C-alpha positions, 0 to 999 in steps of 0.5 A: 283721458281727460275728455274722455273722462269728462264724457263718462261723467256726463253720461253717468250724470244723465242717467242719474237725472233720467232715473230721479226723473222717472222716480219723480214722475211716478210719484206725481202720478199718485199724488194727482191720483190721490187728490179728492175729486172736488178738489182744485188741481193746483201746481205748487210754482214759486214764480208765475208769468200769468196775469190772471190772479185767482183766489187762493185755495185750501187744497194741497198743491201739487208739488212739481219742484222734481221738473225744475232741472235740466236732464241733459244736453247733447251738443252735437245733435243740438237737443235739450231735454228739460224738466216742464217747470225748467226756467228759460233762465237756467236753460240758457244758463246750461246751454250757452256754455256750449255755444247754443240757445233755445231757437225761441228764449221768451223775454222773461227769465222765469218763464218756464218751458212748459208754461211757453208751450201750454201757453204761448211764447214769442221773442224777436227770433220767432220771425225765422224760428216761429213760437216755443213750442214749434222746437219741441220734439217730444213732450212728456205729459201728465194728462187730466185723466192721470195718465203720463204719455209721450206725445211727438208729431207723429206717434199716437198722441200727436193729436195732444202734441198739436193741441197742447199749445194754448190749453193752458194746463186744461189738458195736462201738465208737461213734465219733460220736454226735448227741445231744439238748440241753435248756435250762437255767437258771444255778441250781438250788433243792434241797429235801431231804425226810426220811423215816422208812420206806422204803414211805413214801419210795417212795410220795412218789417214785412221786407226785412223778415222776408229777406232776413237782411237789411243793408247788406247785412244779416238780420237774426233777431227783430222787434220793435217799440212804438212810442207814438203814432209818429215814433216807431222803431225796428230793432235789428240784431246780428250775431257777431264774434266780436264787439268794440264795447258791450253796453250794460242796461242792468245798471243805471242805463236802461235798454229801451231808452238806449233804442231812441239814443242810438237810433239812426246814427253812430255805429249801433249798440252792442250786447254779449248774447246772454245780456240780449236774451235778457234786455227786456227782463231788467226793467220788465220792458218799461213796466218798472216805472211803476214802481220807481225804479227809473227815477235817477234817484231810485235806480242807483239804490235799487239792487242789480238782484231786484232788477227782475221781472219776477220781483215786479210781478210779485209787487203787482200780486202785492197790489192786487191782494191788498188792493192798495193802489186803486184805494190810493187813487180813490182817496187822492180823488183820481178816476178808476183805472183799468188793467190793460195787459195784452199781447195780441197777433196781427198780420203785418198788412194790418198792423198799422191799422191796429195801431191807428185804432191802439192810439185812438182809443187806448192812447197807451205808451210804449208798445212792443212789436215782435214779428213771427212766422209759423215754423211748422209747415201745413201737413200734406193734404190738410184742408183749408181751415186746418191748422197745424196748432189747432187752439191758436189758429194762426195761418202759415206763410203769413208774417204776424206782429205781435203788439204787447201793452202792459198798464193801467187806463183811466176809465170814464163813468158809466163805461162798460165793464172791461171796456178798453180790453173789450174794445181791443178784443174786438177789433183784434178779432175784426182784424183777423187776429188773435189774442194770447190767454195769459192775462184777463179775457172777456169773450162771451163763450160763444165767442171764445170757442169760435176763435179758439176752435172749440170743436178741436179742443172738445175732442182733445178734452174728451181723449185726454181728460174724460171726467173733466178732472181739470178746468176747461179752457174758458172756465180758466181763462175767462171765468178765472176759476 
């Protein structure tokens, strides 16, 4: 009886949540259409993981707070219906009690489902599960034209479904997504493998990802860190039901430093699945050191609740507004610095070549390395140049490595604007890779549209935002309007 009652209560709650969602969609549609035609369209979001800091506007933002919840979870079919502004932190909190997780959980807690789909997300399950948008079954989208459509792989809005990833809110906004889930175990067991050469590390990465195993043990997650040209690590994790201990990296210990400590000897390391999913968020990978939180005298005093990526990102936003660090460097007589905050995808066969360039020309460490392979097969009858996800045209059946690097680089006199950023953009293009657009970009317009499939984007823009109500992709991601 209790089980039946619980099922009834859940069904009632889901119907109530769906009714509230429908009402919120109708309200948002009215508000969108009521905006002045010349007013910029902005969303009122409490957090952001973009690193394009735009000037504030006096136009009222759209209130999308009603789209920040989990509408339903079907543990049998392993599906979740989720508001587009729901954070992965909230979704994971709702799915783990069912022994489930999203197929790809981006590494920062406050990344939203809609943000990971209209932008791009990645994590250590991406070598087997692709990118977050590939586990979406349907999307409800408020288009630039003011309509609300439901897009799937094979309905009348299939072009929007496949073109939505990497559109960054320039075609519309995701209001509801139905996403696949997968079973998890309570713990993961980690092994960290050290390599002294980038080519050797890339060869091992290709083998491990192809076999999903290493030394006779299954591999469910893979990522890695390059601390220097001759110090690279691959971190392999597998699900396990039991663990002799579970490490905690939300206190005084620091996760990325544990990689060096555990590599090559001993039984490896164990984390709860919850702590594994958020292992990078506590210190924003390693970027929390810029705020002194990794100093042994500061770290015990910094509250656990404030060891979060959104807190650090807020501090960076404050610094951008006040120009504090630039002025401090100026008065200290230090060289100007260029922010270099990027994620790029390069084929694994050219990964060592990229790292050689990066260490020689940029010199920033550590560098995150995360393999990915598209999950979605190429449609039958597709041409040689056709891509499943046209605005971020990666090749099917090719293993890529995401290289992530985030920090400041000293500039020299008479260097061109965004010197190091342009070096990276040019090298990634030379290697046949692609760069994510969540941060600053500096492409000339013709090069940008060549790399990000301008013709396909123009067709989508004409269909779903014929009046140009939203910015186009170049204006938003490069001109930063």
